[in-house]
C-alpha positions as CSV (number, residue, x, y, z in Angstrom):
1,M,-6.4,-38.3,-4.0
2,V,-8.0,-35.7,-6.2
3,N,-10.5,-38.3,-7.5
4,V,-11.6,-39.0,-3.9
5,L,-12.1,-35.3,-3.1
6,V,-14.0,-34.8,-6.3
7,G,-16.2,-37.9,-5.4
8,I,-16.9,-36.5,-1.9
9,I,-17.8,-33.1,-3.3
10,G,-20.0,-34.7,-5.9
11,V,-21.9,-36.7,-3.2
12,L,-22.3,-33.6,-1.0
13,L,-23.6,-31.6,-4.0
14,F,-26.1,-34.5,-4.8
15,I,-27.4,-34.5,-1.3
16,A,-27.7,-30.7,-1.2
17,L,-29.6,-30.7,-4.5
18,A,-31.9,-33.4,-3.3
19,L,-32.8,-31.4,-0.2
20,V,-33.3,-28.3,-2.2
21,G,-35.4,-30.2,-4.7
22,A,-37.6,-31.7,-2.0
23,S,-38.3,-28.2,-0.6
24,F,-39.2,-26.8,-4.0
25,L,-41.4,-29.7,-5.0
26,G,-43.8,-29.3,-2.1
27,P,-46.7,-31.3,-0.7
28,R,-48.2,-32.4,-4.0
29,F,-45.0,-34.2,-4.9
30,N,-44.8,-35.8,-1.4
31,Q,-48.5,-37.0,-1.7
32,A,-47.7,-38.4,-5.2
33,M,-44.8,-40.4,-3.7
34,I,-47.0,-41.7,-0.9
35,N,-49.7,-42.7,-3.4
36,S,-47.1,-44.4,-5.5
37,K,-45.9,-46.5,-2.6
38,A,-49.4,-47.4,-1.6
39,M,-50.2,-48.6,-5.1
40,S,-47.0,-50.6,-5.1
41,V,-47.7,-52.5,-1.9
42,T,-51.4,-53.0,-3.0
43,Q,-50.2,-54.3,-6.4
44,M,-47.8,-56.7,-4.7
45,T,-50.4,-58.2,-2.4
46,S,-52.8,-58.5,-5.3
47,Q,-50.2,-60.2,-7.4
48,I,-49.7,-62.8,-4.6
49,T,-53.5,-63.2,-4.3
50,M,-53.8,-63.9,-8.0
51,A,-51.0,-66.4,-7.9
52,L,-52.7,-68.2,-5.1
53,T,-55.9,-68.2,-7.0
54,M,-54.2,-69.7,-10.1
55,R,-52.5,-72.3,-8.0
56,R,-55.8,-73.3,-6.4
57,G,-57.4,-73.6,-9.8
58,D,-54.6,-75.8,-11.1
59,E,-54.1,-78.0,-8.1
60,G,-57.6,-78.0,-6.6
61,V,-56.3,-77.4,-3.1
62,P,-55.9,-74.1,-1.3
63,L,-52.6,-73.1,0.3
64,V,-52.2,-73.8,4.0
65,A,-51.6,-70.7,6.1
66,R,-48.0,-69.7,6.8
67,T,-46.7,-71.6,3.8
68,Q,-43.6,-70.0,2.3
69,L,-44.4,-67.8,-0.7
70,M,-41.3,-69.3,-2.5
71,S,-43.6,-72.3,-3.2
72,L,-45.4,-70.1,-5.7
73,V,-42.2,-69.1,-7.6
74,L,-40.7,-72.6,-8.3
75,P,-43.8,-73.8,-10.2
76,G,-44.1,-70.5,-12.1
77,Y,-47.1,-68.8,-10.4
78,L,-44.8,-65.9,-9.6
79,K,-41.8,-64.9,-11.6
80,A,-40.1,-63.5,-8.5
81,L,-41.1,-63.1,-4.9
82,P,-42.6,-59.6,-4.3
83,L,-40.6,-58.0,-1.5
84,N,-42.2,-55.6,0.9
85,P,-40.5,-52.2,0.2
86,F,-40.9,-51.3,3.9
87,M,-38.8,-54.3,5.2
88,G,-35.8,-52.1,5.9
89,E,-38.0,-49.6,7.8
90,G,-39.6,-52.0,10.3
91,G,-41.9,-53.9,8.0
92,F,-42.2,-57.6,7.6
93,P,-42.2,-59.9,4.5
94,F,-45.5,-60.6,2.9
95,R,-47.2,-63.7,4.3
96,V,-50.2,-65.9,3.6
97,L,-52.2,-66.3,6.7
98,Y,-55.6,-67.4,8.2
99,S,-57.5,-64.4,9.3
100,G,-59.1,-66.2,12.3
101,D,-55.7,-66.8,13.9
102,V,-52.7,-65.4,12.0
103,E,-50.2,-67.4,14.1
104,S,-51.8,-70.8,13.2
105,S,-50.8,-73.1,10.4
106,L,-53.7,-75.4,10.9
107,Y,-56.0,-73.7,8.4
108,Y,-56.1,-72.7,4.8
109,A,-54.8,-69.2,4.1
110,D,-57.5,-66.6,3.4
111,V,-55.4,-63.4,3.4
112,V,-52.1,-61.9,2.2
113,F,-50.7,-59.9,5.0
114,G,-47.8,-57.4,5.0
115,S,-46.7,-55.2,7.9
116,L,-45.4,-51.8,6.8
117,G,-44.0,-50.9,10.2
118,H,-45.0,-47.7,12.0
119,G,-44.2,-44.1,11.5
120,D,-45.6,-41.1,9.7
121,E,-44.8,-42.3,6.2
122,M,-46.4,-45.7,6.9
123,L,-49.5,-43.9,8.3
124,Q,-49.8,-41.9,5.1
125,V,-49.3,-45.0,2.9
126,C,-52.0,-46.8,4.9
127,R,-54.4,-43.9,4.5
128,S,-53.7,-43.9,0.8
129,V,-54.3,-47.6,0.5
130,N,-57.7,-47.3,2.2
131,R,-58.6,-44.2,0.1
132,Q,-57.7,-46.2,-3.1
133,A,-59.8,-49.1,-1.8
134,G,-62.9,-46.8,-1.3
135,M,-62.7,-46.9,2.5
136,G,-61.9,-43.2,3.0
137,E,-58.9,-42.1,5.1
138,D,-59.9,-43.8,8.3
139,I,-57.6,-46.5,9.6
140,P,-59.3,-49.2,11.6
141,Q,-57.4,-50.0,14.8
142,M,-57.3,-53.6,15.9
143,A,-58.5,-54.2,19.5
144,V,-56.2,-56.0,21.9
145,V,-59.0,-58.4,22.8
146,D,-58.9,-59.7,19.2
147,G,-55.5,-61.2,19.9
148,T,-54.3,-62.7,16.6
149,N,-57.8,-62.7,14.9
150,I,-57.8,-60.1,12.2
151,S,-61.1,-61.1,10.6
152,N,-62.8,-58.0,11.9
153,M,-60.2,-55.9,10.2
154,I,-60.5,-57.2,6.7
155,K,-63.9,-56.0,5.5
156,R,-62.9,-55.2,1.9
157,P,-60.9,-57.2,-0.6
158,I,-57.9,-54.9,-0.1
159,G,-57.1,-52.4,2.7
160,C,-55.0,-51.4,5.6
161,F,-55.3,-51.3,9.4
162,Q,-53.3,-50.7,12.5
163,V,-52.2,-53.5,14.8
164,H,-53.0,-53.3,18.5
165,S,-50.5,-52.3,21.2
166,T,-49.2,-55.9,21.8
167,G,-48.4,-56.7,18.2
168,I,-48.6,-60.1,16.5
169,Y,-45.6,-62.2,17.2
170,G,-43.4,-62.7,14.1
171,E,-45.9,-60.8,11.8
172,A,-46.3,-57.2,13.1
173,N,-44.9,-55.0,15.9
174,P,-47.2,-53.0,18.2
175,G,-48.8,-50.2,16.3
176,D,-47.6,-51.4,12.9
177,Y,-49.7,-50.6,9.8
178,V,-50.7,-53.7,7.9
179,V,-51.8,-53.9,4.2
180,Y,-53.8,-56.9,3.2
181,S,-55.5,-58.6,0.3
182,K,-58.2,-61.2,0.8
183,I,-57.7,-64.5,-1.1
């Protein structure tokens, strides 16, 4: 019984110290954490892009859009499948898609696509991704008339944009921030 009480007190102290630490560390620390998350998702999409490039060089055929990324792990192009760190917060797994119609599997993939979800943290991560990609802090917003065509959104090799108010079925919810890497 004493061990349980000591454990509970320890957890409460840990939480209290974490909250106090966050208030002392301030905005520079918070921005560093945002930049770290942005670099992480950018690195993951780039890693998938490089694996796809190596596969295409070896096999001579590009990957068809919407193919499962596990197909890059088994032959050794990826050691492990990169998992979107925002999946538990409304994000979706990384996918390889065709930018002209992300819901179609009739074309070759030309973009790695990962929804971060929506919220203030995802907004800040998206801004950081664009800043690191040389696009400034502006976040392009996808027009509803574009439907599932994201080709107007992917101007640079890597970047981030916001999905329109109807979302993209199975890939991003309305208002989600999406990180991408062109293949």
